[in-house]
KEMI-931988 format. One line per field, with one value per residue: residue number from 1; residue in three letters; y negated, x negated, z negated of N, C-alpha, C in turn. Coordinates in nm, 2 decimals. Layout:
BEGIN
seq = c(NUM; ...)
type = c(Ala; ...)
npy = c(Y; ...)
npx = c(X; ...)
npz = c(Z; ...)
capy = c(Y; ...)
capx = c(X; ...)
capz = c(Z; ...)
cpy = c(Y; ...)
cpx = c(X; ...)
cpz = c(Z; ...)
***
This chain:
BEGIN
seq = c(1; 2; 3; 4; 5; 6; 7; 8; 9; 10; 11; 12; 13; 14; 15; 16; 17; 18; 19; 20; 21; 22; 23; 24; 25; 26; 27; 28; 29; 30; 31; 32; 33; 34; 35; 36; 37; 38; 39; 40; 41; 42; 43; 44; 45; 46; 47; 48; 49; 50; 51; 52; 53; 54; 55; 56; 57; 58; 59; 60; 61; 62; 63; 64; 65; 66; 67; 68; 69; 70; 71; 72; 73; 74; 75; 76; 77; 78; 79; 80; 81; 82; 83; 84; 85; 86; 87; 88; 89; 90; 91; 92; 93; 94; 95; 96; 97; 98; 99; 100; 101; 102; 103; 104; 105; 106; 107; 108; 109; 110; 111; 112; 113; 114; 115; 116; 117; 118; 119; 120; 121; 122; 123; 124; 125; 126; 127; 128; 129; 130; 131; 132; 133; 134; 135; 136; 137; 138; 139; 140; 141; 142; 143; 144; 145; 146; 147; 148; 149; 150; 151; 152; 153; 154; 155; 156; 157; 158; 159; 160; 161; 162; 163; 164; 165; 166; 167; 168; 169; 170; 171; 172; 173; 174; 175; 176; 177; 178; 179; 180; 181; 182; 183; 184; 185; 186; 187; 188; 189; 190)
type = c(Trp; Ala; Leu; Arg; Gly; Gly; Ala; Gly; Ala; Pro; Ala; Ser; Asp; Pro; Tyr; Thr; Leu; Ala; Arg; Gln; His; Gln; Ala; Met; Pro; Ala; Phe; Ser; Asp; Asp; Pro; Arg; Lys; Arg; Glu; Ala; Glu; Glu; Lys; Cys; Leu; Ala; Asp; Ile; Ala; Thr; Phe; Gly; Leu; His; Val; Leu; Gln; Val; His; Gly; Asp; Ala; Glu; Trp; Pro; Ala; Phe; Thr; Tyr; Ser; Val; Gly; Leu; Phe; Ala; Thr; Leu; Gly; Leu; Pro; Glu; Leu; Ile; Ile; Leu; Gly; Leu; Arg; Thr; Glu; Leu; Ala; His; Ser; Ile; Leu; Asn; Arg; Val; Ala; Glu; Arg; Ala; Arg; Glu; Gly; Glu; Gln; Phe; Arg; Val; Gly; Glu; Arg; Ile; Ala; His; Leu; Val; Gln; Gly; Phe; Asp; Ile; Leu; Val; Asn; Pro; Val; Asn; Pro; Glu; Phe; Val; Glu; Pro; His; Phe; Gly; Trp; Ala; Met; Trp; Tyr; Tyr; Gly; Asp; Arg; Pro; Phe; Pro; Val; Ala; Gln; Leu; Val; Tyr; Pro; Thr; Thr; Ala; Gly; Ile; Trp; Pro; Trp; Asp; Pro; Asp; Ala; Ser; Glu; Ser; Phe; Arg; Trp; Thr; Gln; Pro; Leu; Leu; Asp; Arg; Ala; Ala; Ile; Pro; Ala; Trp; Val; Phe; Arg; Glu; Thr)
npy = c(0.12; -0.24; -0.52; -0.81; -1.15; -1.41; -1.78; -2.07; -2.25; -2.15; -2.18; -2.48; -2.51; -2.34; -2.12; -2.11; -1.90; -1.67; -1.71; -1.67; -1.45; -1.25; -1.18; -1.34; -1.33; -1.10; -1.34; -1.32; -1.30; -1.36; -1.64; -1.63; -1.46; -1.56; -1.78; -1.70; -1.56; -1.78; -1.91; -1.71; -1.69; -1.99; -1.99; -1.84; -1.95; -2.23; -2.11; -1.92; -1.61; -1.46; -1.35; -1.05; -0.95; -0.66; -0.50; -0.24; 0.09; 0.37; 0.59; 0.47; 0.22; -0.13; -0.34; -0.54; -0.68; -0.81; -1.02; -1.13; -1.14; -1.01; -1.09; -1.39; -1.35; -1.13; -0.95; -0.65; -0.58; -0.60; -0.42; -0.37; -0.20; -0.16; -0.39; -0.70; -0.97; -1.26; -1.20; -1.00; -1.13; -1.36; -1.23; -1.13; -1.38; -1.51; -1.30; -1.41; -1.65; -1.59; -1.43; -1.64; -1.79; -1.68; -1.45; -1.05; -0.76; -0.38; -0.10; 0.16; -0.01; -0.14; -0.45; -0.79; -0.97; -1.06; -1.05; -1.12; -0.98; -0.69; -0.48; -0.44; -0.22; -0.15; 0.05; 0.33; 0.36; 0.63; 0.65; 0.75; 0.58; 0.37; 0.24; 0.22; 0.06; -0.20; -0.36; -0.62; -0.68; -0.50; -0.65; -0.87; -0.80; -0.69; -0.46; -0.42; -0.27; -0.27; -0.32; -0.12; -0.15; -0.07; -0.25; -0.11; -0.11; -0.10; 0.03; -0.20; -0.07; 0.05; 0.21; 0.43; 0.52; 0.81; 0.92; 1.16; 1.10; 0.91; 0.79; 0.96; 0.78; 0.57; 0.65; 0.69; 0.46; 0.33; 0.49; 0.65; 0.54; 0.68; 0.93; 1.04; 1.19; 1.15; 0.99; 1.14; 0.92; 0.80; 0.98; 0.94; 0.83; 0.51)
npx = c(-0.10; -0.07; -0.24; -0.11; -0.16; -0.02; 0.03; 0.11; 0.30; 0.40; 0.75; 0.93; 1.06; 1.19; 1.39; 1.42; 1.26; 1.39; 1.63; 1.63; 1.49; 1.65; 1.93; 2.03; 1.78; 1.92; 2.03; 1.88; 2.08; 1.95; 1.79; 1.50; 1.38; 1.54; 1.41; 1.15; 1.24; 1.30; 1.04; 0.89; 1.01; 0.93; 0.62; 0.62; 0.74; 0.59; 0.29; 0.28; 0.31; 0.39; 0.18; 0.16; 0.07; -0.01; 0.01; -0.22; -0.23; -0.32; -0.26; -0.26; -0.43; -0.45; -0.27; -0.26; -0.04; 0.11; 0.39; 0.64; 0.43; 0.47; 0.75; 0.65; 0.39; 0.40; 0.23; 0.18; 0.33; 0.06; -0.17; -0.37; -0.57; -0.70; -0.85; -1.02; -0.75; -0.80; -0.95; -0.90; -0.62; -0.73; -0.85; -0.63; -0.48; -0.72; -0.67; -0.41; -0.47; -0.65; -0.51; -0.32; -0.49; -0.48; -0.63; -0.67; -0.59; -0.61; -0.49; -0.70; -0.93; -1.20; -1.20; -1.44; -1.60; -1.45; -1.49; -1.77; -2.05; -1.92; -1.71; -1.38; -1.16; -0.85; -0.57; -0.34; -0.01; 0.15; 0.45; 0.58; 0.48; 0.58; 0.81; 0.76; 0.54; 0.59; 0.78; 0.91; 0.86; 1.08; 1.31; 1.31; 1.31; 1.56; 1.75; 1.64; 1.35; 1.03; 0.65; 0.37; 0.04; -0.27; -0.51; -0.88; -1.18; -1.52; -1.80; -2.04; -2.23; -2.19; -2.07; -1.79; -1.42; -1.37; -1.65; -1.88; -2.01; -1.90; -1.79; -1.61; -1.46; -1.44; -1.31; -1.07; -0.99; -0.91; -0.72; -0.66; -0.35; -0.27; -0.30; -0.33; -0.19; 0.12; 0.21; 0.29; 0.44; 0.56; 0.85; 0.96; 1.24; 1.35)
npz = c(0.02; 0.09; -0.12; -0.08; -0.08; -0.04; 0.14; -0.01; -0.31; -0.59; -0.66; -0.85; -1.03; -1.36; -1.26; -1.00; -0.85; -0.97; -0.89; -0.58; -0.53; -0.70; -0.87; -1.15; -1.42; -1.69; -1.98; -2.32; -2.65; -2.85; -3.03; -3.06; -2.85; -2.65; -2.62; -2.56; -2.32; -2.14; -2.15; -1.96; -1.72; -1.70; -1.65; -1.43; -1.25; -1.24; -1.26; -1.08; -1.23; -1.52; -1.81; -2.00; -2.35; -2.47; -2.80; -2.92; -3.08; -3.27; -3.10; -2.84; -2.63; -2.62; -2.41; -2.09; -1.88; -1.60; -1.49; -1.22; -1.01; -0.74; -0.71; -0.63; -0.49; -0.33; -0.44; -0.62; -0.96; -1.19; -1.43; -1.69; -1.94; -2.23; -2.26; -2.34; -2.47; -2.36; -2.15; -2.00; -1.96; -1.80; -1.59; -1.44; -1.41; -1.21; -0.99; -0.93; -0.81; -0.63; -0.43; -0.35; -0.21; 0.03; 0.01; 0.08; -0.11; -0.10; -0.27; -0.43; -0.31; -0.41; -0.61; -0.59; -0.80; -0.96; -1.26; -1.37; -1.20; -1.19; -1.01; -0.98; -0.99; -0.76; -0.90; -0.83; -0.99; -1.21; -1.15; -1.34; -1.60; -1.51; -1.68; -1.98; -1.98; -1.83; -1.92; -1.95; -1.69; -1.61; -1.72; -1.57; -1.28; -1.28; -1.14; -0.94; -0.70; -0.81; -0.70; -0.86; -1.01; -1.15; -1.25; -1.30; -1.45; -1.48; -1.69; -1.89; -1.82; -1.58; -1.50; -1.48; -1.55; -1.48; -1.44; -1.48; -1.65; -1.88; -2.16; -2.42; -2.58; -2.41; -2.23; -2.33; -2.45; -2.16; -2.02; -1.72; -1.50; -1.32; -1.33; -1.60; -1.88; -1.99; -2.26; -2.59; -2.75; -2.55; -2.54; -2.76; -2.96; -3.01)
capy = c(0.01; -0.31; -0.59; -0.92; -1.29; -1.53; -1.94; -2.14; -2.26; -2.09; -2.27; -2.61; -2.52; -2.23; -2.04; -2.07; -1.75; -1.55; -1.73; -1.66; -1.29; -1.15; -1.22; -1.42; -1.21; -1.16; -1.36; -1.23; -1.41; -1.41; -1.75; -1.64; -1.38; -1.66; -1.89; -1.61; -1.53; -1.92; -1.91; -1.60; -1.80; -2.13; -1.97; -1.77; -2.10; -2.27; -2.07; -1.74; -1.50; -1.46; -1.25; -1.02; -0.84; -0.54; -0.44; -0.07; 0.21; 0.51; 0.67; 0.42; 0.11; -0.23; -0.35; -0.66; -0.69; -0.94; -1.05; -1.23; -1.16; -0.95; -1.25; -1.50; -1.33; -1.00; -0.80; -0.52; -0.60; -0.51; -0.38; -0.35; -0.14; -0.18; -0.52; -0.80; -1.05; -1.32; -1.17; -0.98; -1.24; -1.45; -1.15; -1.14; -1.56; -1.48; -1.23; -1.47; -1.76; -1.55; -1.44; -1.77; -1.86; -1.57; -1.30; -0.94; -0.64; -0.28; -0.02; 0.23; -0.06; -0.25; -0.68; -0.84; -1.08; -1.08; -1.05; -1.14; -0.87; -0.60; -0.45; -0.39; -0.10; -0.12; 0.25; 0.34; 0.41; 0.71; 0.61; 0.77; 0.52; 0.21; 0.17; 0.19; -0.04; -0.29; -0.39; -0.78; -0.68; -0.43; -0.75; -0.96; -0.75; -0.60; -0.31; -0.42; -0.19; -0.36; -0.17; -0.16; -0.10; -0.08; -0.25; -0.07; -0.17; -0.02; -0.01; -0.29; 0.01; 0.01; 0.39; 0.45; 0.64; 0.93; 0.97; 1.28; 0.99; 0.83; 0.91; 0.99; 0.65; 0.44; 0.74; 0.67; 0.26; 0.30; 0.55; 0.61; 0.60; 0.78; 1.08; 1.04; 1.24; 1.09; 0.99; 1.18; 0.81; 0.74; 1.03; 0.92; 0.74; 0.38)
capx = c(0.01; -0.15; -0.17; -0.11; -0.15; 0.05; 0.05; 0.22; 0.27; 0.53; 0.88; 0.89; 1.17; 1.20; 1.50; 1.47; 1.23; 1.46; 1.79; 1.53; 1.44; 1.73; 2.01; 1.92; 1.82; 2.01; 1.92; 1.96; 2.16; 1.85; 1.72; 1.40; 1.42; 1.59; 1.32; 1.00; 1.24; 1.26; 0.88; 0.85; 1.05; 0.88; 0.55; 0.63; 0.77; 0.44; 0.14; 0.28; 0.30; 0.33; 0.09; 0.18; -0.06; 0.10; -0.09; -0.23; -0.23; -0.38; -0.18; -0.20; -0.48; -0.37; -0.28; -0.21; 0.03; 0.16; 0.55; 0.62; 0.35; 0.57; 0.85; 0.57; 0.26; 0.41; 0.16; 0.21; 0.26; -0.08; -0.19; -0.50; -0.57; -0.85; -1.00; -0.99; -0.65; -0.83; -1.03; -0.79; -0.56; -0.80; -0.87; -0.47; -0.46; -0.76; -0.60; -0.32; -0.54; -0.72; -0.40; -0.30; -0.61; -0.48; -0.70; -0.55; -0.64; -0.53; -0.49; -0.78; -1.05; -1.26; -1.21; -1.58; -1.65; -1.31; -1.56; -1.91; -2.14; -1.86; -1.62; -1.27; -1.08; -0.75; -0.57; -0.19; -0.03; 0.25; 0.63; 0.63; 0.41; 0.64; 0.88; 0.70; 0.46; 0.66; 0.94; 0.96; 0.86; 1.22; 1.43; 1.29; 1.35; 1.67; 1.77; 1.56; 1.21; 0.90; 0.55; 0.27; -0.11; -0.35; -0.69; -0.96; -1.31; -1.61; -1.87; -2.14; -2.37; -2.11; -1.98; -1.61; -1.37; -1.38; -1.75; -1.92; -2.09; -1.81; -1.78; -1.45; -1.40; -1.40; -1.17; -0.96; -0.96; -0.85; -0.66; -0.57; -0.21; -0.23; -0.33; -0.33; -0.07; 0.19; 0.19; 0.39; 0.54; 0.69; 0.95; 1.01; 1.35; 1.31)
capz = c(-0.05; 0.10; -0.17; 0.05; -0.12; 0.06; 0.11; -0.05; -0.42; -0.68; -0.70; -0.90; -1.14; -1.41; -1.23; -0.89; -0.82; -0.98; -0.79; -0.45; -0.52; -0.74; -0.95; -1.23; -1.52; -1.86; -2.11; -2.45; -2.73; -2.99; -2.97; -3.02; -2.73; -2.53; -2.57; -2.48; -2.16; -2.04; -2.09; -1.87; -1.61; -1.69; -1.62; -1.30; -1.18; -1.28; -1.23; -1.01; -1.29; -1.67; -1.83; -2.14; -2.41; -2.59; -2.92; -2.91; -3.20; -3.29; -3.03; -2.67; -2.66; -2.59; -2.24; -2.07; -1.76; -1.51; -1.42; -1.14; -0.89; -0.69; -0.63; -0.59; -0.44; -0.30; -0.48; -0.74; -1.09; -1.24; -1.56; -1.71; -2.05; -2.32; -2.24; -2.52; -2.42; -2.29; -2.03; -1.91; -1.86; -1.67; -1.46; -1.38; -1.32; -1.06; -0.86; -0.85; -0.78; -0.52; -0.34; -0.31; -0.11; 0.12; 0.02; 0.08; -0.18; -0.10; -0.34; -0.34; -0.27; -0.50; -0.56; -0.62; -0.81; -1.09; -1.35; -1.31; -1.19; -1.18; -0.95; -1.02; -0.85; -0.80; -0.86; -0.82; -1.09; -1.18; -1.20; -1.54; -1.67; -1.52; -1.79; -2.12; -2.02; -1.79; -2.01; -1.90; -1.54; -1.57; -1.72; -1.48; -1.18; -1.31; -1.12; -0.79; -0.73; -0.80; -0.69; -0.98; -1.00; -1.23; -1.25; -1.35; -1.48; -1.51; -1.82; -1.85; -1.73; -1.42; -1.55; -1.46; -1.64; -1.41; -1.43; -1.62; -1.82; -1.93; -2.30; -2.45; -2.63; -2.30; -2.10; -2.42; -2.41; -2.02; -1.97; -1.58; -1.53; -1.20; -1.38; -1.71; -1.94; -2.05; -2.43; -2.65; -2.77; -2.46; -2.51; -2.87; -2.97; -3.11)
cpy = c(-0.08; -0.42; -0.73; -1.04; -1.38; -1.70; -1.98; -2.15; -2.19; -2.22; -2.38; -2.60; -2.36; -2.10; -2.03; -1.92; -1.66; -1.55; -1.67; -1.49; -1.22; -1.19; -1.24; -1.31; -1.22; -1.22; -1.30; -1.39; -1.42; -1.53; -1.72; -1.56; -1.48; -1.74; -1.80; -1.60; -1.64; -1.90; -1.80; -1.67; -1.91; -2.11; -1.94; -1.87; -2.18; -2.20; -1.89; -1.64; -1.50; -1.31; -1.24; -0.92; -0.76; -0.47; -0.29; -0.06; 0.28; 0.59; 0.62; 0.31; 0.01; -0.24; -0.46; -0.65; -0.81; -0.89; -1.15; -1.21; -1.06; -1.05; -1.35; -1.45; -1.22; -0.94; -0.73; -0.61; -0.52; -0.52; -0.36; -0.31; -0.13; -0.30; -0.60; -0.94; -1.15; -1.29; -1.11; -1.06; -1.35; -1.35; -1.19; -1.27; -1.54; -1.43; -1.29; -1.57; -1.73; -1.49; -1.55; -1.84; -1.74; -1.45; -1.17; -0.83; -0.52; -0.20; 0.10; 0.14; -0.13; -0.45; -0.68; -0.94; -1.13; -1.12; -1.00; -1.02; -0.73; -0.63; -0.42; -0.32; -0.11; -0.01; 0.20; 0.39; 0.51; 0.68; 0.60; 0.65; 0.36; 0.15; 0.19; 0.11; -0.22; -0.31; -0.51; -0.77; -0.63; -0.52; -0.87; -0.93; -0.73; -0.48; -0.35; -0.39; -0.30; -0.26; -0.25; -0.11; -0.12; -0.11; -0.18; -0.07; -0.06; -0.03; -0.13; -0.20; 0.09; 0.19; 0.38; 0.55; 0.78; 1.00; 1.06; 1.19; 0.92; 0.91; 0.89; 0.87; 0.56; 0.50; 0.70; 0.54; 0.29; 0.40; 0.52; 0.68; 0.63; 0.92; 1.13; 1.14; 1.15; 1.11; 1.05; 0.99; 0.78; 0.81; 1.00; 0.80; 0.64; 0.37)
cpx = c(-0.10; -0.12; -0.20; -0.08; -0.07; 0.02; 0.14; 0.22; 0.41; 0.59; 0.83; 0.97; 1.17; 1.26; 1.49; 1.40; 1.32; 1.63; 1.77; 1.55; 1.57; 1.83; 1.96; 1.93; 1.88; 1.95; 1.98; 2.03; 2.08; 1.81; 1.56; 1.37; 1.43; 1.47; 1.17; 1.07; 1.23; 1.09; 0.84; 0.90; 0.95; 0.71; 0.55; 0.64; 0.63; 0.32; 0.17; 0.31; 0.33; 0.28; 0.18; 0.09; 0.06; -0.01; -0.12; -0.25; -0.33; -0.37; -0.23; -0.36; -0.39; -0.38; -0.17; -0.17; 0.10; 0.36; 0.54; 0.57; 0.41; 0.65; 0.74; 0.47; 0.28; 0.31; 0.21; 0.22; 0.17; -0.08; -0.33; -0.51; -0.76; -0.87; -0.91; -0.81; -0.72; -0.92; -0.96; -0.67; -0.62; -0.81; -0.75; -0.46; -0.59; -0.74; -0.53; -0.38; -0.60; -0.62; -0.35; -0.36; -0.60; -0.55; -0.63; -0.65; -0.52; -0.56; -0.59; -0.92; -1.10; -1.24; -1.36; -1.54; -1.52; -1.39; -1.68; -2.00; -2.10; -1.76; -1.49; -1.21; -0.86; -0.68; -0.40; -0.19; 0.15; 0.40; 0.68; 0.58; 0.52; 0.72; 0.85; 0.61; 0.49; 0.81; 1.00; 0.93; 1.02; 1.29; 1.43; 1.35; 1.49; 1.69; 1.71; 1.46; 1.11; 0.80; 0.47; 0.16; -0.15; -0.50; -0.77; -1.11; -1.44; -1.70; -1.96; -2.24; -2.29; -2.08; -1.81; -1.56; -1.34; -1.53; -1.81; -1.98; -2.05; -1.80; -1.60; -1.35; -1.34; -1.32; -1.04; -0.91; -0.89; -0.82; -0.61; -0.44; -0.17; -0.26; -0.31; -0.20; 0.01; 0.22; 0.28; 0.49; 0.65; 0.83; 0.98; 1.14; 1.30; 1.42)
cpz = c(0.02; 0.02; -0.09; -0.02; 0.01; 0.04; 0.06; -0.19; -0.49; -0.64; -0.78; -1.03; -1.22; -1.33; -1.08; -0.81; -0.86; -0.96; -0.66; -0.46; -0.59; -0.80; -1.05; -1.37; -1.68; -1.94; -2.25; -2.55; -2.83; -2.94; -2.94; -2.90; -2.67; -2.49; -2.51; -2.32; -2.07; -2.04; -2.02; -1.74; -1.54; -1.58; -1.46; -1.23; -1.12; -1.22; -1.07; -1.07; -1.48; -1.70; -2.00; -2.22; -2.49; -2.66; -2.86; -3.06; -3.19; -3.18; -2.87; -2.72; -2.60; -2.46; -2.20; -1.92; -1.73; -1.47; -1.32; -0.99; -0.75; -0.63; -0.58; -0.46; -0.31; -0.34; -0.59; -0.85; -1.13; -1.39; -1.61; -1.87; -2.09; -2.29; -2.34; -2.40; -2.36; -2.16; -1.94; -1.80; -1.80; -1.53; -1.38; -1.31; -1.18; -0.96; -0.84; -0.76; -0.63; -0.39; -0.31; -0.21; 0.00; 0.11; 0.01; -0.04; -0.13; -0.24; -0.32; -0.35; -0.43; -0.53; -0.64; -0.68; -0.94; -1.20; -1.33; -1.30; -1.19; -1.07; -1.00; -0.91; -0.88; -0.77; -0.86; -0.97; -1.11; -1.26; -1.34; -1.62; -1.69; -1.65; -1.92; -2.11; -1.86; -1.82; -1.96; -1.77; -1.52; -1.61; -1.59; -1.35; -1.16; -1.21; -0.94; -0.86; -0.74; -0.80; -0.81; -0.96; -1.11; -1.19; -1.31; -1.32; -1.48; -1.69; -1.79; -1.79; -1.57; -1.42; -1.52; -1.50; -1.59; -1.42; -1.49; -1.71; -1.90; -2.06; -2.34; -2.51; -2.52; -2.23; -2.21; -2.42; -2.29; -1.98; -1.77; -1.53; -1.39; -1.20; -1.51; -1.74; -1.99; -2.20; -2.47; -2.72; -2.72; -2.47; -2.68; -2.91; -3.03; -3.15)
***
């Protein structure tokens, strides 16, 4: 699947993209959640994406993902597992910036210069991982399908998670969502 950026800036008001690309997302009655939903729409309108961080625990690493890249730039929504929030956020913003400049990305290809000195691979994601990892994107797109991909990074020594020399802790920090086993927490009722 080709990841293509397009020319043009995001819409100028928080609700235009939602109206153009889908039915308006259903807002929560909870004022705090409603405020977060409105911020999500405003960020997408202003920056072309909203970025969320989900804290990890003993069962699964922290992850950062995008909402709005597909609607604004035709890119899949992207997820990065195991990186510090600030770094993951800046990588997602840089992808959006480069896509706005017309750069194209493809699943299976490496993107150079997102992080100084390292390439990042655009990797497919098993559909079973979408619901537990892209909750706000599911809210934003409603019933409309949207593509997703994982950005995979090497260690500072250039070792990828699939390399034989990759440590177990590095593999745990960055499970590959195209082949990892679905964790037990996905099936637990909340």
